[in-house]
C-alpha positions in Angstrom: 0.0 0.0 0.0 1.1 3.6 -0.6 2.0 5.3 2.7 -0.4 8.0 3.8 2.4 10.5 3.9 3.2 9.7 0.2 -0.5 10.2 -0.7 -0.5 13.6 1.1 2.5 14.5 -1.0 0.7 13.3 -4.1 -2.3 15.5 -3.6 0.0 18.4 -2.9 1.5 17.5 -6.3 -1.9 17.6 -7.9 -2.6 21.0 -6.4 0.7 22.3 -7.6 0.0 21.0 -11.2 -3.4 22.8 -11.1 -1.7 26.1 -10.4 0.9 25.4 -13.0 -1.6 24.6 -15.8 -3.7 27.7 -15.1 -2.0 29.5 -18.0 -1.5 28.4 -21.6 1.9 27.3 -22.6 3.5 26.7 -26.0 4.1 23.2 -27.3 7.8 23.3 -26.6 7.1 24.5 -23.0 4.2 22.2 -22.0 2.2 22.6 -18.9 4.3 20.3 -16.6 7.7 21.7 -17.6 9.9 22.6 -14.7 7.3 21.9 -12.2 8.8 21.6 -8.7 7.2 18.3 -7.8 7.4 17.1 -4.2 9.5 13.9 -3.7 7.2 10.9 -3.2 9.5 8.4 -1.6 9.0 5.5 -2.0 6.1 6.4 -4.5 6.5 6.9 -8.2 4.1 8.6 -10.7 2.0 8.2 -13.8 1.0 11.2 -15.7 -2.3 10.8 -17.7 -2.9 13.0 -20.7 -5.9 13.4 -23.1 -7.8 15.9 -25.2 -11.1 15.3 -23.5 -12.0 15.6 -19.9 -11.5 12.2 -18.2 -10.5 10.6 -21.5 -6.8 9.9 -21.1 -5.2 8.3 -24.1 -1.6 8.7 -23.1 -0.1 7.4 -19.9 3.5 8.5 -19.1 5.5 6.7 -16.4 7.7 9.4 -15.1 9.2 7.3 -12.3 10.3 9.4 -9.3 11.3 12.4 -11.3 10.6 15.7 -9.7 10.5 17.6 -13.0 9.0 16.4 -16.3 8.3 17.8 -19.8 5.2 16.5 -21.5 6.2 15.8 -25.1 4.5 15.9 -28.4 1.8 18.5 -27.7 0.1 20.1 -30.7 -0.4 23.8 -31.3 -3.8 25.2 -30.4 -5.0 22.1 -28.5 -6.6 21.8 -25.1 -5.1 19.0 -22.9 -6.3 17.4 -19.7 -4.0 16.0 -17.1 -4.2 13.9 -14.0 -1.6 12.1 -11.9 -1.5 8.8 -10.0 1.1 7.7 -7.6 2.3 4.1 -7.3 4.7 2.2 -5.1 7.2 -0.6 -5.7 4.5 -3.2 -5.1 2.4 -1.7 -7.9 -0.3 -0.2 -5.7 -1.9 2.9 -7.2 -3.5 5.9 -5.6 -6.7 7.4 -6.9 -6.5 10.0 -9.7 -5.6 13.5 -8.8 -7.9 16.4 -9.5 -7.9 17.0 -13.3 -6.3 20.1 -14.7 -6.4 21.6 -18.2 -4.0 23.6 -20.3 -4.2 24.9 -23.9 -1.3 25.4 -26.2 -1.1 28.6 -28.3 -2.3 28.4 -31.9 0.4 27.8 -34.6 2.2 30.9 -35.9 0.9 32.4 -39.1 2.5 31.2 -42.3 5.3 33.4 -43.7 4.2 35.9 -46.3 4.7 34.9 -49.9 8.0 36.1 -51.5 8.0 39.5 -53.1 7.3 39.7 -56.8 10.4 41.2 -58.4 9.9 39.8 -61.9 9.0 42.6 -64.4 6.5 42.0 -67.2 7.5 41.5 -70.9 6.0 43.9 -73.4 6.1 44.1 -77.2 4.8 46.5 -79.9 3.5 43.9 -82.4 2.4 46.5 -84.9 3.7 48.7 -86.5 7.2 47.4 -87.0 10.3 49.4 -86.2 11.0 51.8 -89.1 7.5 51.8 -90.5 6.2 54.8 -92.4 2.9 55.9 -91.0 -0.4 56.2 -92.8 -3.1 58.7 -91.9 -4.5 56.1 -89.4 -2.1 53.5 -88.1 -3.2 50.5 -86.1 -1.2 49.9 -82.9 -1.0 46.5 -81.3 0.7 45.9 -78.0 0.9 42.6 -76.0 2.3 42.0 -72.5 2.7 39.1 -70.1 3.8 38.7 -66.5 4.5 35.8 -64.1 1.6 37.0 -61.9 -0.5 39.3 -64.0 -0.3 42.5 -66.1 -1.8 45.5 -64.3 -1.6 48.1 -67.0 -0.2 49.0 -70.4 0.5 52.6 -71.4 1.5 53.7 -74.9 3.4 57.0 -75.5 4.1 58.8 -78.7 7.2 61.1 -78.2 6.5 61.0 -74.5 2.8 61.9 -74.7 0.3 59.2 -73.7 -2.0 58.2 -76.6 -3.6 55.0 -75.1 -3.8 52.8 -72.0 -5.5 49.7 -70.7 -5.5 47.4 -67.6 -5.6 44.3 -69.7 -2.6 42.3 -71.1 -3.1 43.5 -74.7 -4.0 46.8 -76.4 -5.2 47.5 -79.9 -6.2 50.9 -81.2 -6.1 53.2 -84.3 -3.6 56.1 -84.0 -4.8 59.1 -85.9 -1.6 60.6 -87.3 -3.2 63.5 -89.2 -1.7 66.0 -86.9 1.6 64.2 -86.4 4.6 66.2 -87.7 6.7 64.8 -90.5 9.8 63.0 -89.5 10.8 60.4 -86.9 8.7 59.6 -83.9 9.2 57.2 -80.9 6.4 54.9 -79.8 7.0 53.5 -76.3 4.8 50.8 -74.6 5.2 50.3 -70.8 3.7 47.4 -69.0 3.4 47.2 -65.2 2.3 44.4 -62.8 0.6 44.8 -59.4 3.9 44.8 -57.5 5.0 47.9 -59.5 7.5 46.1 -61.7 7.7 47.7 -65.1 9.2 47.0 -68.5 9.1 49.1 -71.7 9.6 48.6 -75.4 10.2 51.3 -78.0 10.2 51.6 -81.8 10.9 54.4 -84.2 8.3 55.2 -86.9 8.3 57.9 -89.6 5.8 60.4 -91.0 6.3 61.5 -94.6 
């Protein structure tokens, strides 16, 4: 039989565990870590663990240790604990009072890596070196590893068209465009602000 003095120490242990488990603890610092357990000589101890009150699925024989770390606790999980003492003859005490502790939730996932890849953009029509007609069709295409946010087309630095799609097609009225060389520039941007440009030179007779 377990001596009465050992049982008294055991119930003191249960009370001490109750105060220890009053606060949540992370999985790598579980509820029973570094508990100053009273020495139950000649008694030893079982620690019972479960995720439902009274439903203990794990039994840990901690011997006569005075400190013990409960392993393999999951994040964001409520656990219930009880302790029983036993002696060398195998006699066991009743269960201690049950105590509960909840581990913190898992940390949030890391943010996705920043998008640093610029789009690609091409003026498909007209070709570089083309002589303009009175109305010239402009075709621009763009692509991006995430998605194209905008395309802007400039003629000699002045915006003449834009879209938030990945392609742009429009007729450029060159009636008032001066004779000589002109620069068409298409710039594509993605949502992260990465940008790429493509330019050609066209001529007006």
